[in-house]
N, C-alpha and C positions, 0 to 999 in steps of 0.2 A: 222057462216061461214065467213072466210075472203074474202074480195073483191079482185078480180083479176084485177090488173092494166095492161091495154094494153099499150105497148110501141109504141110511135109514130115514132121512128127511130130505127128499129131493128138492124142496123149496129153499133150503138153506143157501145154496150157492150154485151158480151155473158151472158145469164141468167143461162145456165147450162154447165157443163163439163161432158162429157161421158168418162168412162173408161171401155174398153172391157177386161174382164178376162175370155174369152172363154165361159164357161157355165153360166156365170152371167155378167150382165152389170150394172155398177154403174152410176146412174144419180144424179149428185151433183148440187144442186141449188147454184149459187154464187151471186145472187142479191136478193133483197127483193121481187121483182116481181116473181122470180123463186121459192122462198120459199112459197110465197102466193099461187102460182099455184099448187105446190105439196100438200099443206095443203087442198086446195079446191077440187082438182081433184083426188088425190091418197090417202092421209091420212096415218096416222101412223099405223092404225089397218088393213091395206090392206096387208095381208100376213105377212111373216117374214121380219121385217124392223129393224134390230139391229143398223143401222147407221143413222136412221132418223134425219134430213130431207133428207139425201142422200138415194136414193131409189134403192133397189135391183130389177132388172128386168131380166126376162128370155129373151133371144134374140128374141124370136118370138113376144114379145110385144113392142119392142123398136120402130118400125116404127109407130105403132098406137099412142104411147105416144108422140113421137116427132111431129107427124102431129097435134095432139090435142094442143100441146103447141104452135106450129107455127100459128095455127088459132087465138091464142090470141096475136100474135105479138112477142112471145118470141123467143130467139135464143139459139141454142145448138151447141156446137162444140166438 
């Protein structure tokens, strides 16, 4: 399992980019810390993930996923 690297200065760079497409949200990791977090906390085998490491999320799960990533010091915009 990859080690999750906590960021010391979250304002330095966004770790994720969110794209809202209505019925599905794309969570795209854009730093190595973001990719590591996705691998450790979500994984490629978690549902239908054809664009992995970009993660397909139902809108009802987005808040929980973002809260979990923020607890690790990661930033999403």
